[in-house]
N, C-alpha and C positions, 0 to 999 in steps of 0.2 A: 274159521268162518267160511261159508260157501263162497267159492270163487266168483268174483264179480258183484257180490252182495254189498260189500263195503262202499264201493263207488256208487251203487244204486241208492243206498241209504243216504249218502252225502248229497247226491243229486236231488233226491226227494226233499230232504230238509231245506236245501237252498231254494228249490222251486216253491216250496210251501211258503217261505218268507216273501217271495215275489208275489205270489197269489194274494197275500195279505196286504200288499201295497209297497213293499220294499223295492228299492232299485236293485237290479241284478248285478252282483259282483262275482266274477268268475271264481271258481274254487281255486285255492292256492295250495302250495305244498303242505302247509299246516293242516289243511282239510283232508287232502288225499296225497300221500307221500309219493306214490309211484307216478311218474310223469305220464305214462301211457294211460293208466287208469284215470288220471285227472283230466286228460284231454278228452277221453271218452265221456266222462261224467259231464263235462262242460258242453260237449256236443249234444248230448241228450237234452240238457236244459235249454240250450239255445234253440234247438229244433222244436221243442215243445212251445217255447215262447213265440217263435216265428209263425207257428201254425196255431196259435192260441185260439183264434176265432173259429177256425175249422174244427179244432178239437172240442170246443164248446158245443158246436152243432152236433158233433158225433156223440158226445156224452148225453145230450138231450135225447138223441135218437135211441141210443143203446140202453139207457137206464129207464126202464118202463115207469118206475116210481120216482124218478128224479134223483138228484144227488143226496145220498144219505146224510142225515143230520149228525153233528158231533162225531164225525167219522175219522178224526185224526189225519193221518197222512194219505187217506184213500184217494182223494182227488189228485194230489201231486203224483202219486205212484201210477194212477190210471193214465194221466196225461203223458208221463214219461214212457209208459209201456205202449200206448197208442202211437206216440211219435216214432218209437222204434219200429213197431210193426208196419206202419204205413209209409214212413218217410225215410227210414234207415234200413232198408232190406239187407244191406251188406252185413249187418251185425247178426242177423238170424232171428227167426221167430221164436225158437225154443227158449232162449234166454229171456226174452221179453215176458213170456208166460210164467216160466219157472221162478225168475227172480221177483216178479210182481208178487206172487204168493209168499215167497220167503220174506220180502220186505214188510208186507202187512203183518205177518206172524210176529215180527219184532216190535209191533206197535199195539199196545194193549187196547187202544181206542179204535183200532181198525182190523184186528185179527179176525173178528167174527165176519168180516166182509170179504175174506179171501176167496171163497167160492163164488160170490157175486162177481168179483173182478175177473176171475178166470172165465166165467160165462160171457162176460162183456167182451173180453179179448178174443175169445174163440169166435164169437159172433162177428167181431170186427174182421177177423181173418177171412171169413166167408163172404163178407160184403166189401172187401178192401177196394175193389175197383170203383164201386159207387161212392164210397166214403172219401176217396181222394179227389173227387170232382167238386169240392166246395167252391162257390163263387168268390172272386177276389175281394169283393166289398166286405165280406165277412171277416177278413183279416184285420180290419180296423174298426174302432169304435164308431157307431153310427153318426155321432156328432161331428167327428173328424171327416168322415166320408162326405157329409153335407158341406162342410166348410171348404174342403179341398176341391170338391167338384165345382163349387161356385168360383173359387179363386183361380183354379188352374185348368178347368175344362172337363167336359164329360168323359174324356178318354184317359184321364190321369190315373184313376184308381188301379186299373190293370197294370200300368207301368210301375206305380208305387208298390203294388203287391209283388211284382217280380223282383224289384230291388230289395224288398224285405226278405223274400225267400232266398235270394242270392247271397245276402250279407254284404259286407264291405271288404274290399281288398285292403292292403296296407299301403297307405300313402306316407311318404316321409319328405321332409324338407332338407336339402343338402346344405351343409355349412359352407362348402366351396365346390368348385367344379372337380369332380372325381370320376373321370371316364372309366378307369379300371374298377372302381367300386360298383358302378352300375352293372358291369358284367358279373361281378361276384355276387351281387344281390339278385340278379335276374330282373332288374328294374328297367323301366322305360320312362323318359321324360313325358309329362303331360301338360304342365303349365308352369312357366318361369322355372324356379328351382325346386318345384315339386316333382317327385318321381313316384311311380306306382310299382309295387311288388305284387303281382297277381297270384303267385303261388310261393309258399315257403314251407319248410319242414322243421323250422326251429322257432323257439320263442324270440321275441324282438331283441332281448338283451344278449342273445347269442349270435345275432347276425353280424357278418363282417362289417367293421367300422363303427359299431355301436359303442363299444367300450372306449374307443379312441375319440369319441365325440364328433364323428363326421356327419351325423344327421340326427334329426329328432322326428318323432312320430307326429303327424299333423295331416288331417284330411285336406284334400285339394281345396275344398270350399273354405275351410277354416284359415287357410293360408292367404286368402285374398285380402281381407281387411287391412292388415299391416302394410301391404304394398301400396296402399292408396294415400298415405299421408303426404308424400312428395315434398318433404321438408329438406332444408339444407343439412349437410353433415354437421354433427355436433348439436343439432337442435335438441332441446329438452322435451322429452315425451313422457307422459304419465300413462301407464298401462293399468286400467282398473279391472279387477277380476282376473289377475294375471296367471294364476295356476291353471294348468301344469307347466306353462312356460313357453309354449310354442311361439306365441305372438311376441312375447318378451324377447326371445332369441332372434326372431326376425328383425325386431326394432334395433337390437344391438348390432346385428349383421349389417343393417342399413347405415350404421354409423351414428346413430342417435345416442344421446345421453339419457338413460332410461331409469325411471323410478317405477318399480313394480309393486302394486298395491293389492293385497289379498287379506281378507278378514279371517280366514280359517287357519289357525297355526299349523295343523297337519298338512293342509294343502300348500302352505308356504314352505314347509320342509321339503315337500315333493318338488316344488319349483326350484328351491335352493339346490337340491341334488341334481336336477337336470342341468341347471346353469353350470354347476361345478364340473359335470361330465363334459360339457361343451367348452370349458375354459372361458366362459363369458362372465362378465361382471355387470351388476346393476345395483342400484340402491333398492333394498328390499324393505318394505314397510308393511307390518302386520296391523291392520286397522280396518274398521268399518268405513267404507268409502263415504258414507253420509256424515261421518264425524271427522273426516280427514281435512286438515287445514294445512296446505303446503306453505313452506317458508317463502317461496316465490312462485309465481305462476309459470305455466308451461307453454311451449310453442305448439304442442300437439297433445291430444288426449285420445287414447284408444279405449273405448268403452265396450267390452264384451259383456253385455248385460245378462243377469240371471233371467232365465226364460223357461218356457215349457219344454224346450229341447226336443220337440217333435221331429225336427229335421234330422235327428241322429238315429232314427228307428232302424236303420240297417245294422247298427252296432248295438243298440239298446232297444230291442223290440218291445220291451214291456211298457215303454212310454206311451204307446198308442192306446193302452188300456188304463193308464194311471192318470190321465189328464181330463179335466172337466172345465166347463166355463168359469166356475168360481176360481179355480186355480189360476187360469189365464188372466182373469180380471185382477187378481191380486198382484200378479207379476207385472201387468201393465202399469199399475199405480207405482210400483217400485221402480220400474224402468224410467218413468217420467221424473221421479225424484233424482235418479242417478244422472239423467241427461242434464238436469238443472245444475247438479253438483259438478259435472264435467265442465260445463260452461264456466262456472265460477272459478275453476282451476286454470282457465285459459287466459293467455295474454290477448289483448285486442288484436284481431286479425289471425288468431290461432285457429288450428284445424281440429275439428272433432270428428272422429269416426265412430258411428254407432252401429253395432252389429249384434245379431242374435242367431243362435242355431235353431230357429223356430220356423215352421211353415205357416204359422197363424198370422193372417194379415193384421190383426189387432196389435201384435207385437212388432210388426215390421212396417209396412206401408203406412198404417194409421199413425204409428209413433213418429215416423218421419214427417208426416203432414203436421202433426202437433208441434214438433220441434221447430218447423218453419214458422208456425204461427207465433212462437215465442220470440221471434226476431232473428233466428239463425239463418244465415244465407246458405242455401243449398249449392254445393259444388258438384255438378253432375259428373258421373264417371263415364268415360268414353271407352269404346271397345279396344282402342289402341293400348289402354292401360292393362288389358288382360291378354296381351300378345295377339290382339286382333280377334279374340274370341268374343263374338257379339251376343251369343245366345243368352247369357244371364243379365245383360244390360237392358234395363227397361227404358221406355220412352222418356220417363222422367229423369233418368240418370241414376237410378238406384241399381244395386246388384241384387238379383233374386235367383239363387240356385235352388234346385230341388232334385230328389232322387230319380226323377223321370228324365232328367237331362243326361246327355252323353258328353263326357269330357273329351277334349281334343286327344287325338291319337288313333292309330290304325285299329287298335283292338277295342276302342270304345270303353264302356264302363261308366257307372254313375258316380254321384258324389252326394255329400250331405246337403240338407236343406239349410240355407243361410240367407239372411237379409243383411245388406250393408248400405248405409247412407253416409255421405260425407258433407260436412257443414263448415262454414267459417264464422267465427264470432265477429260481430260488427265492431 
């Protein structure tokens, strides 16, 4: 096969699935065996997804008659090729044009469009400087731009756009204090036991200390909720929606007796594997939280509720195009059911932590107000509980992080969008 074509075909196939609504899962060894080819294929896909809105504008401009109907892999190959031409110049222009044509020739539904795509790409070459200047608001669905501007201010979209294009560094939570490990990882502390690895040249499972269970992957924002329970050692805590296990591991590290609840058997296996690597033990229950009836109630419940996940767009750029008001409304209804279920699982005086990795106020602030109306007592969070970092603490005492905020540390850097509220059962 033509060098580079196999990875291009794999990338186009995966991107085409995402364009149809699937979540992006990076290509694995089973998809592309060579590690360097696999990394390049994933880079092409993620670049195309991060620039999705700009690429849509370009295609509208470059295709005089619009996107061809029933054109097989044409759109996916076009987006990958434009992403390479305009945003990955280090790869080289020639391969973008040549491999685009070769990829379409392998698709009987798109082969007849090879000349059209070549013309589009050559035109893009000549107009490259202008095409790269797309406005930041086009990187997000219009409904999200409207919501986020209202919630976070008129200047937030350029900051979010930069965070989207920059992607996310690797944050990990340390099992214990390992000064030597920080040096080996090239990591720096940013908040409590979260450290950030800005640059790495190896997969996570090949980093120093991973196999020995010295850390687990967890964004700095995702590590905040479990720290806020403030219960006595040995307290019984229920972790609802526990996979992949980062919050479960935090709860165990804090000295709690943990029950981890997860409805999806495959996700439970992932959680089990992570805890095994860390030499941590918890009671693992595979069940739907809405059907779960504990033998006895808990002192604390950590509810990481299913949500739109719009706060994770630095890692999952497709979410900003896959969410709509109906999706969010459905999740809001489920979240309220889960909050009520979490309360039912609590002892009187027990603490409920509600959190979502969403930027949508309906899933965050509005849900917290609803919970308070059901009789839960809000326990406001203070800046001192975040090592003095006051930026995410709202006047009400909620936690609201977003990718426009800069985390503590000399080098800065952003974090995922998260909402956290803490309550006590009367």
